[in-house]
Each structure stands twice: as structure tokens, then as C-alpha cells.
N, C-alpha and C positions, 0 to 999 in steps of 0.2 A: 521276452516281450520287449518290443521297441518303444522308444519314447514317442509321444504324439507329435505330429508336425503342426507347429503354430505358424500361420502365415504372417509375413512381415507387413503390417498395416501402417500406413503413414497418411493419416487424413489431412495433414497440413492445414489445421484450423488456426487461423490468425485472428486474435481478438485483442484490441487495445483496451485501455481503461474505460473509455466512453462506452464501448460495446458491452463490456462487463456490467457497468452500472445500469445500462438500459435493460439488459437481460434480467438483472436482479429486481429492478422495479416492475418489470413485466410479470415475473414470477409472483411477486407480492400481490399484484392486481388480480392475477388468475386465482390465487388462493382465497382472496377476499370474495371474488365472484362465486367460488364454490361454496364458501360458508353462507353466503346469501341464499343460495339454492337450498342448503340444508335447513335454514330457518324457515323458508317457505314450506318445505316438506313437513316440518314439525307443526306449523300453523294448520296445514290441511289435515294433519292427523288429529289435532284437537277438535277441529270443526266437524270432522266425520264422526268422532266419538260422541260429541254433544248431539248431533242430529240423530244418531242411532239410539241414544238414551232417550231423547224426546219422543221417538217413535215406539219406545218400549221394547226395543230389540236387544238392549244390553242394560246391565245394572250399574249401580253406583260404584261397586268394586272394580268393574271393568274400566270405568272412567277414571278412577283414582290410579289404576295401574298405568293407563295411558299418560296421565298427567305426570306420574313419577318418571316414566321413560323420557318424556319431553324435557323434564327438569334436568335429568342427567345429561342429555344431549346438549342442552343450552350451556350447562357448566363446562362441558368439553369445548364447545365453540368459544366460550369466553377465554379459556386457557390458550387456545390457538390464536385468538386475537391478540393476546398479550405477547406471544412469541413473534407474531408478525410485526407488532410495534417495535420490539427490540431489533428485529431484522431491519426495519425501515430506518431506525436511528443509526445503525451501523453503516447502512448504505449512504445516508446523508453525509457521513464523515468523509466519504470518498468523492462526493460530488464537487466539481470544479467551483472555485470561489470567484468572486468578481475581481477583475484585473483593472489596472490603471494604465490607460494608453496616453502616451505623450508624443506629440508631433512637432518637429522642428523644421521650419522651412527657410531656406536660403535662396540666393539668386540662381543657384545652379542645381541643388539637390534637395530632396525631401526625405527625411529619415524618421521612421516610426519604430518605437520599441515598446515592449510590454514587459513589465516586471511584476513579480509577486514575492513579497518578503514575509515570512512567518517566523515567530519566535516562541519560546516557551511561555512568555507572558501573554502574548496575544495570539490565539490559535484560530485558524480558519480551516476550511475543508481542504482536502488533499488535491490541490491543483497541479502538483508535480510530484514525481516519485522516482526513486532510484532503487532498483532491486537486483539482486543476484551477485555474482562474483566475476570480477574482471582481472585477468592475469596477463602479465607482460614482462618486459625487461626494461629496467630503469638504466638506460645506457649513460645518461648524463647526471646520475644521482650524486649528491654530495652528502657524506664523504666518499662513497665508493659505489660503483654500479653493481647491478645484480638483479635477479628475478624478484618481482613484487606481486602482491595479490591484494585486491580491494574487495571486501565483503560488505555489501550495503543492504540495509533494510530500512529505507528512509522514505517517510511520507511528510510532505511539506506541512500539512494541516494537523499532524499529530506527532510532534517531535518527542513527546513523552513515551511513545511506544516505538520509537525508531532507534536504530543502532548502526554503528559504523565500526568496522575493524580493518586494519591495514597491517600487512606484514611485508618485510623486505629482507632478503638474504644479505649478509655482510661478513667479511672475513673475521671480524671480532665477535660475531654472534648475530642472531636474528633480531631485527627491529620489530616491534609490535606496538600498535596503537589501538586502544579500544575506547569508544565513547558511546554512551547510551543515556536514556532518560533526560535529566536536566542538563547534561553536559553538551548537548547540541544547541547552539545558540540561534542560528538563523539559516534559512535556505532562500536563495535568490535565483530566479530563472530569467533567462534572456532568450525569448523566442526567436528574435531575428538572427541570433548567432547559434541557436541550438545549444545553449550552454547552461549548466547548473553549477552554482557556487554554494558551498556549505562551509560554515565556520563553527567552531566550538572548542572544547577543551576535553582532554582525555588522559588516561593513564598510559605512559610510554615505558617500555622495557627494552633494553638492548643487551642481549646475551645474558651473562650472569650478573650484570649490574643491578643495583637496586632500582625499582621503578620510580618514576618521577612524573610530575604533571607538566603538560605542555599544551599550548594553544595550537590549533591546526587550521589550515585553509585548504579546502579541496575544490578543485575546478574540474568538471567533467564536460567534455564537448563531443557532440555527435557530428561526424563528418560523412556519414552514409548510413544505410540500413544496417543496424547492429554493428556499427563501426564507431569506436570511441577512442578518445584521447583523454588522459587525466593527469593531473599534477597535484601532489600533496606536499605541503610545507609544514614543518613542526618548529615552533618557537618555544623553547623551554622556559618555565617560570623561574628556575634557579640559574644563576650565572654559570655555575660549574657543569651543568648538564649539557650534553651535546645536542645540536640542532640537526635537522634533516631536511633535504629537499630532493624529491624524487626526479625532478626534471620532467619533461614531457614523456609520458609512457603510452605507447600504442597498445591497446588491448588486443590480445590474440583471440579471434572469435572461435578458433577450433578447440580451445580449452576453457572458454568462458561462456557464461550465460547472463552477462550483465544486460539489463534493460532499463531504459530511461523514458519517462513520459513527461512531457511538458505541456499538457493540455490546458 
């Protein structure tokens, strides 16, 4: 018996964060619309039962049974309403926040930039995010060049549920940085330059050495569709711990799925 033939389907569906938010809000609205129709149907059920009882075509036991059925249905609708409320609150966390525009005018040029900065102390909704894995070669890295990988799950408006991991190959052992929860300090976006800057502090390990704490600065810049450059700098808290600078790393799109949204 041969294996079944599965066709190679490639729908090429492209959705950005704004499209996903709109679809989620539409799904909530459609579910609310359906629940409203259910409530109307239960109302008609009670009205019909009362009219039949008034005409002597059914007894009180029948009306009580109908009332119990309606009660169970309404309880179920209330539970669904609570789930929809939770869903709506989760979607609100992804909705773009208000931005601050500043315009500088000189005698020759006019420059407009938009920035949004979030921190663990002051949270807004996720106006920008960085998701996926970016792999490349740190040719100008200090102390030594080698392949690197950046793993990001970063939402500007919810840093407490974000995380960042970086690894780099080195003759003395692999470098690794991990930062999550309150270790991520701030995220800044620059729409005019398609740039995202992240700062924080995390645990760093180099080969068999003992882990140590270090502050980091990450800059990710988009220079085309799914084309990125990034640079990571590590500044150790202890004087004896080594520092690290990846230099400019060009993400290889063939082995990466890094995505950045600066909406």
C-alpha cells in the first residue's frame, strides 16, 4: 500500500499585526451578534409557552419545563459573554498606543520622527513587537567573530511577558544572554528609520565560566522586506567580566524567521 499524495499548498497569506487585530475584533463582534440572536430565540420560546398556556393548550408543568430550559441557555450565554470579555481584554493589549510626533523645521529641511517608549513601570499597549529568530555572522564581533542567533519574543506594551535570548559562537565557548520579565527595561521605536532599540539586563554565560549579570543594548533595523540588521552590546556589571559587541550582523533570511512590527 503506497503513501497518500499530499499536494503542496502555499496560500501565501500575509497578515500584519493590524490585520490580525481587526480580524480578532470582528470575530468578537460576530460572536456577540450570535448570542443576541440566541437571547431573542429564548424570548420567543417563553412568549409562545405563555400564549399556549393562556389558551389552555398546555399545563403549568410544561411552562416550568420551558422556563428551566431558558434558564440553562441563559446561564450558558453568560459564560460565553465572560469568555468574550477575556478575549477582548487580550486583544486590547495588542492595539497600538498613542504616539508622540515631533516636527523640526529649518531653512532647508523638515524632519518628522515618531517614538514610543515603554518600560516595566509604565506599560502601554503593544505598538511595536519583535518576534522570531534571526541568524547571521558577526564578522566584526569583539572579542572574536562567529555565527550568532537572536531569539526574540518582545512586545512593547507587555515587557513582563517578553523575553530575549542571544547566542554567539566563540573559540573559548559559546556566549549566551537571556533576559525576561522585569529584566527588560525599555523599547524605543523610530519609524522614520525603521529601527527598534531595546535595553535591559540579563544573565550572561561564556563557555564553562560562571554566569554573570550584564546590561545590554540591542538595535534592530529593517532595510527591506524581511531584511534586518542588528547589533548587540553587553556591558558587564563586574569589572572582571568580559564585554561583548556583535558589530553589525546581517540576518540571513534563508535560515531566519525574524519579524518586526513598528505600527
